[in-house]
C-alpha positions in Angstrom: 28.0 -7.0 -6.1 28.8 -10.7 -6.0 25.7 -11.6 -4.0 22.8 -14.0 -4.3 19.7 -13.6 -2.2 17.2 -16.3 -0.9 13.9 -15.0 0.4 12.1 -17.5 2.7 8.3 -17.3 2.0 7.2 -20.9 2.5 5.6 -20.7 5.9 1.9 -21.1 6.6 1.6 -18.1 8.9 -1.1 -19.7 11.1 -1.0 -16.8 13.6 -2.4 -14.5 11.0 -5.6 -16.5 11.1 -6.3 -15.8 7.5 -6.9 -17.7 4.2 -4.6 -15.1 2.5 -1.0 -16.2 2.6 0.9 -14.2 5.3 3.4 -12.7 2.9 0.6 -11.3 0.7 -1.0 -9.3 3.4 -0.8 -5.7 2.3 1.1 -2.9 4.1 0.7 0.6 2.7 -0.8 -0.7 -0.5 1.5 -3.6 -1.4 2.0 -7.2 -0.2 4.6 -7.3 2.4 6.7 -9.7 0.3 7.1 -7.0 -2.4 9.1 -4.8 0.0 11.5 -7.7 0.7 12.0 -8.5 -2.9 12.5 -4.9 -3.8 15.3 -4.6 -1.2 16.8 -7.9 -2.4 16.8 -6.8 -6.1 18.6 -3.6 -5.2 21.5 -5.6 -3.9 21.5 -8.6 -6.2 20.7 -9.8 -9.7 20.1 -13.4 -8.4 17.1 -13.5 -6.1 15.2 -16.8 -5.4 11.9 -16.9 -3.5 11.3 -20.1 -1.6 7.6 -21.2 -1.5 5.4 -24.0 -0.2 2.1 -23.0 1.4 -0.2 -21.7 -1.3 2.8 -21.5 -3.6 0.9 -21.0 -6.8 -1.1 -18.1 -5.4 2.1 -16.3 -4.1 4.0 -17.0 -7.3 1.3 -15.5 -9.4 1.1 -12.4 -7.2 4.9 -11.9 -7.3 5.1 -12.4 -11.1 2.5 -9.7 -11.6 5.1 -7.2 -10.2 8.4 -9.0 -10.7 8.2 -10.8 -14.1 11.8 -12.1 -13.8 11.4 -13.6 -10.3 12.8 -17.0 -9.6 11.1 -19.6 -7.4 12.0 -22.7 -5.5 9.3 -25.0 -4.0 10.5 -26.4 -0.7 10.4 -30.2 -0.2 8.4 -29.6 3.0 7.4 -33.2 3.4 11.0 -34.4 3.6 12.9 -31.3 4.6 10.8 -28.9 6.7 12.3 -25.9 8.4 14.5 -22.9 7.5 17.4 -25.2 6.7 15.3 -27.4 4.5 14.1 -24.3 2.6 17.6 -23.4 1.5 18.5 -26.9 0.3 19.1 -27.6 -3.4 19.0 -23.9 -4.5 21.5 -23.1 -7.3 23.0 -19.6 -6.5 25.2 -17.7 -8.9 27.5 -15.8 -6.5 30.0 -16.5 -3.8 27.9 -14.9 -1.0 24.3 -15.8 -0.1 22.0 -13.6 1.9 19.0 -15.3 3.5 16.0 -13.0 4.1 12.6 -13.6 5.5 9.6 -12.7 3.4 7.7 -11.4 6.4 10.1 -8.5 7.1 8.5 -5.7 5.0 10.5 -2.9 6.8 13.9 -4.1 5.7 15.8 -1.8 3.4 18.9 -2.1 1.2 20.6 0.4 3.5 19.8 -1.8 6.6 21.2 -4.9 4.8 24.5 -3.3 3.5 26.5 -3.8 6.8 25.7 -7.5 6.6 27.2 -8.0 3.1 30.4 -6.1 3.8 33.6 -7.8 5.0 34.9 -11.3 4.5 33.5 -13.4 7.4 32.4 -17.0 6.7 29.0 -16.2 8.2 27.4 -12.9 9.2 24.5 -12.9 11.6 22.1 -10.1 12.3 21.4 -9.4 16.0 19.8 -6.7 18.0 19.6 -5.9 21.7 16.3 -5.9 23.6 15.7 -4.4 27.1 13.5 -7.4 27.9 14.6 -10.4 25.7 12.2 -12.8 27.5 11.0 -15.5 25.0 14.0 -15.1 22.7 17.0 -17.2 22.2 20.2 -15.5 23.3 23.2 -14.9 21.1 26.5 -15.5 22.9 29.2 -13.2 21.6 32.9 -13.1 22.7 35.6 -11.0 21.2 33.5 -10.0 18.3 32.6 -13.6 17.4 29.3 -15.4 17.7 30.0 -18.3 20.0 26.5 -19.8 20.2 22.7 -19.3 19.8 21.1 -20.6 23.0 17.3 -21.2 23.2 15.9 -19.5 26.3 14.8 -22.8 27.9 18.4 -24.0 27.6 20.0 -20.8 29.0 22.1 -20.7 32.2 21.2 -17.9 34.7 24.2 -15.9 33.3 23.1 -16.4 29.7 19.5 -15.2 30.5 21.1 -11.9 31.4 22.2 -11.5 27.8 20.2 -8.8 25.9 21.4 -9.8 22.4 19.0 -11.8 20.3 18.9 -13.3 16.7 17.3 -10.9 14.1 16.9 -13.8 11.7 18.9 -12.6 8.6 22.1 -14.3 7.6 24.9 -14.0 5.1 26.8 -17.2 4.2 29.7 -17.8 2.0 28.4 -20.2 -0.7 31.0 -22.7 0.2 29.8 -22.7 3.8 26.2 -23.6 2.7 27.4 -26.2 0.3 29.5 -27.8 3.1 27.0 -27.8 6.0 23.5 -28.1 4.5 24.0 -31.8 3.7 25.0 -32.3 7.4 21.9 -30.8 8.9 19.7 -33.1 11.0 16.1 -32.9 12.1 16.8 -34.6 15.4 14.9 -32.1 17.5 11.5 -31.6 19.1 10.0 -30.1 15.9 11.7 -32.6 13.5 12.8 -29.7 11.3 16.1 -28.7 9.7 17.3 -25.4 11.1 19.8 -22.8 9.6 20.9 -22.0 13.1 22.4 -25.5 13.3 24.9 -24.4 10.6 26.1 -21.6 13.1 26.7 -24.3 15.7 28.7 -26.6 13.3 30.7 -23.7 11.9 31.6 -22.5 15.4 32.8 -26.0 16.3 35.1 -26.0 13.3 36.5 -22.5 14.0 34.9 -20.5 11.2 34.6 -16.8 11.4 31.1 -15.9 12.5 30.5 -12.1 12.7 27.6 -10.5 14.5 26.2 -7.3 13.0 23.9 -5.2 15.2 20.8 -3.9 13.3 17.8 -1.8 14.2 14.9 -3.9 15.4 12.3 -1.8 13.5 13.9 -2.6 10.1 14.1 -6.3 10.8 10.7 -6.6 12.4 8.9 -9.8 11.5 5.1 -9.9 10.9 3.4 -12.9 12.5 0.0 -11.7 13.6 -2.6 -9.0 12.8 -1.1 -7.0 15.6 2.3 -7.1 14.1 0.8 -6.2 10.7 -0.8 -3.1 12.2 2.4 -2.1 13.9 4.4 -2.6 10.7 1.8 -0.4 8.9 2.4 2.4 11.4 6.1 2.2 11.0 5.8 2.1 7.2 3.5 5.1 7.2 5.9 7.1 9.3 8.7 6.3 6.9 6.6 7.2 3.8 5.4 10.5 5.3 8.9 11.5 6.5 10.2 10.9 3.0 7.7 13.1 1.3 7.8 15.9 4.0 11.5 16.0 3.5 10.9 16.3 -0.2 8.7 19.3 0.3 5.1 18.1 0.9 3.2 20.0 3.6 1.1 17.7 5.9 -1.2 19.0 8.6 -1.5 16.5 11.4 0.5 13.8 9.5 -0.5 11.1 12.0 -4.1 11.3 10.6 -3.0 10.9 6.9 -2.6 7.7 5.0 -0.3 7.5 1.9 0.1 4.5 -0.3 3.8 3.5 -0.8 3.2 3.8 -4.6 1.9 7.4 -4.6 4.1 10.1 -6.0 4.3 13.9 -5.3 5.7 16.6 -7.4 6.1 20.3 -6.7 4.4 22.2 -3.9 1.7 20.0 -2.4 -0.4 20.3 0.7 -2.3 17.5 2.5 -4.8 18.4 5.2 -5.7 16.2 8.1 -7.5 13.0 7.4 -6.5 12.7 3.8 -6.2 9.2 2.3 -4.2 8.5 -0.8 -4.4 5.0 -2.4 -2.6 3.3 -5.3 -0.4 4.8 -7.9 -1.7 8.3 -7.5 0.3 11.2 -8.8 -0.2 14.6 -7.1 1.5 17.7 -8.4 1.3 21.3 -7.1 -2.1 20.6 -5.5 -4.0 21.0 -2.3 -5.9 17.9 -0.9 -8.2 19.1 1.8 -9.5 17.4 4.9 -10.9 13.8 4.7 -10.6 13.6 1.0 -9.9 10.1 -0.6 -7.7 9.8 -3.7 -7.5 6.5 -5.5 -5.2 5.8 -8.4 -5.7 9.4 -9.7 -3.6 12.0 -11.4 -4.1 15.5 -9.9 -2.2 18.5 -11.2 -2.4 22.1 -10.0 -5.8 21.5 -8.5 -7.6 21.4 -5.1 -9.9 18.7 -3.9 -12.3 18.6 -0.9 -12.9 18.7 1.9 -14.6 15.3 1.9 -14.3 14.7 -1.8 -13.6 11.3 -3.4 -11.4 11.0 -6.5 -11.7 7.4 -7.8 -9.4 5.4 -10.2 -8.7 6.7 -13.7 -9.4 10.3 -12.9 -7.3 13.1 -14.2 -7.7 16.6 -12.8 -5.8 19.6 -14.3 -6.3 23.2 -13.0 -9.5 22.1 -11.4 -11.5 22.8 -8.2 -13.3 19.9 -6.6 -15.4 20.9 -3.6 -17.0 19.0 -0.7 -18.9 15.8 -1.3 -18.0 15.6 -5.0 -17.1 12.2 -6.4 -15.1 11.8 -9.7 -14.6 8.5 -11.3 -12.6 7.7 -14.5 -13.0 11.3 -15.8 -10.7 13.9 -17.2 -11.4 17.4 -15.9 -9.4 20.4 -17.2 -10.0 23.9 -15.8 -13.3 22.8 -14.2 -15.1 24.0 -11.1 -17.4 21.5 -9.3 -18.2 23.1 -5.9 -20.2 20.5 -4.1 -22.6 17.5 -4.0 -22.0 16.1 -7.5 -21.1 12.8 -9.2 -18.9 13.0 -12.4 -18.3 9.5 -13.8 -16.9 8.5 -17.2 -16.8 12.1 -18.2 -14.5 14.4 -20.2 -15.1 18.1 -19.2 -13.1 21.0 -20.6 -11.9 24.3 -19.2 -14.1 27.1 -18.1 -17.0 24.8 -17.2 -18.9 25.3 -13.9 -20.7 22.3 -12.5 -23.7 23.2 -10.2 -24.5 21.4 -7.0 -26.3 18.1 -7.4 -25.1 17.4 -11.0 -24.9 13.8 -12.0 -23.5 12.1 -15.0 -25.8 9.0 -15.5 -23.1 6.8 -16.9 -24.6 3.3 -16.3 -27.7 1.8 -17.7 -27.5 -1.6 -15.9 -25.5 -3.2 -18.7 -22.8 -0.9 -19.8 -20.9 2.3 -18.9 -21.1 5.3 -21.3 -19.3 8.6 -21.8 -20.4 12.1 -21.2 -18.5 14.8 -23.1 -18.8 18.5 -22.0 -17.0 21.3 -23.8 -15.5 24.6 -22.8 -17.4 27.4 -20.9 -20.5 25.3 -20.1 -22.6 26.5 -17.2 -24.4 23.5 -15.7 -27.3 24.5 -13.3 -27.9 22.7 -10.0 -29.7 19.3 -10.0 -28.8 18.5 -13.6 -28.7 14.9 -14.9 -26.7 14.1 -18.0 -27.7 10.8 -19.4 -24.8 9.2 -21.2 -23.9 8.8 -24.0 -24.3 12.5 -24.5 -22.2 15.5 -25.8 -22.5 19.1 -24.7 -20.5 21.4 -26.9 -18.8 24.7 -26.0 -20.5 27.8 -24.6 -23.7 26.1 -23.5 -26.1 26.8 -20.6 -28.0 24.1 -18.9 -30.9 25.2 -16.7 -31.2 24.0 -13.1 -33.2 20.7 -12.8 -32.7 19.7 -16.4 -32.3 16.1 -17.6 -30.1 16.1 -20.7 -30.7 13.1 -22.9 -29.7 14.6 -26.3 -26.6 16.3 -27.5 -26.5 20.1 -27.1 -25.0 22.3 -29.8 -22.7 25.2 -29.1 -24.3 28.4 -27.9 -27.6 26.8 -26.9 -29.7 26.7 -23.7 -30.8 23.2 -22.6 -33.9 23.2 -20.4 -36.4 20.4 -19.5 -38.9 21.3 -16.8 -42.5 20.6 -16.1 -44.3 24.0 -16.2 -44.8 25.3 -12.7 -48.4 25.3 -11.5 -49.6 27.2 -8.4 -52.8 26.3 -6.6 -53.9 29.0 -4.3 -54.8 28.1 -0.6 -54.1 24.4 -1.3 -52.1 24.0 2.0 -55.1 25.1 4.1 -57.6 23.0 2.2 -55.3 20.0 2.4 -54.8 20.2 6.2 -58.3 21.6 6.9 -57.1 24.9 8.3 -58.4 28.4 7.8 -56.3 30.9 5.9 -54.7 32.9 8.6 -54.5 35.9 6.3 -58.3 36.1 5.8 -60.2 38.0 8.4 -63.2 36.2 9.9 -66.7 37.8 9.6 -67.7 40.0 12.6 
């Protein structure tokens, strides 16, 4: 498609009340700006992101995901405003789509109606039941006649429900013609793109309105807007995966990162949280379990388990209150109350309650390797680095500090000692089982 895209991301975003640039605030796991750039790159091979406030920080964040991204630093001192942001940008194609970097819910499908046709300018609009606070878009016979700020509206114009959605398509020649004519003779002393609409209208150019869905073009200007956008994004993500065959119990209680992937027959119970680039295939994630950048295949986890980054679970059962970090488990059962970090555990192994891999000595992390068919008794500590070979039994309460060879029993316990009647001597009470003298 012969289309260039300019993404406006230069604003300070003061209403967010944050040191983090507005467009880097995350929604469903990614900075909101990423969604806009992804949509733009679907439509165009020529995308420019306009920056000013914290430009270097935003540029570095964008390059981490989009290595081929192009940037333009706005001359904000001399040319502030949306019109100033678009000045002096070299675009490759005959049409130029101008997007806002704080519209994370926008999709290529939502933008396609804007780029169709041959109007000189295409302007996105939507209708609001109560447009109070918005400028009105005056439309006659399918043409945009004017954009009127609310304070300048006549009583008749205030009855108009149609407002500006903030996304525009210009023919390149229109931008080239009118950008040099923009003036900052207004209360804010800024250069506005909307003034191009006014000049083009006066000269009889074809300005086409396109009605869009408000939700897709929702701008994020505050923490409240951010939370609302998150809700809408989560609804979209969960609908996508349920339609793809994922079962979700009480989906409104579930959180799924936009980067997560599902394959095969998966079930998510209520309260599940899935972060990062997790991959879940043919698995059951039970109530209130947290998955973070993990790969889970043909397994079940939870309830109330935590699978942390770098973990790979294959044909494995993880029970309640089990935490797994940066470990590979294949064909393993860990029923409850265990921590398995920096471990490699093979099939047929049973992990008893209270088992811990002691992987950190205060300076470095070390690996625990456990072979096939190992029975680990409850309350076992494995002090890494350590290797337990196949077909081993580890007695309950054992601290394993040395490698264990195949076929062995590992046991480390202080011999049990029983002191008769100690309880009664300690508390000064008579033995209730001993009859008193008559």
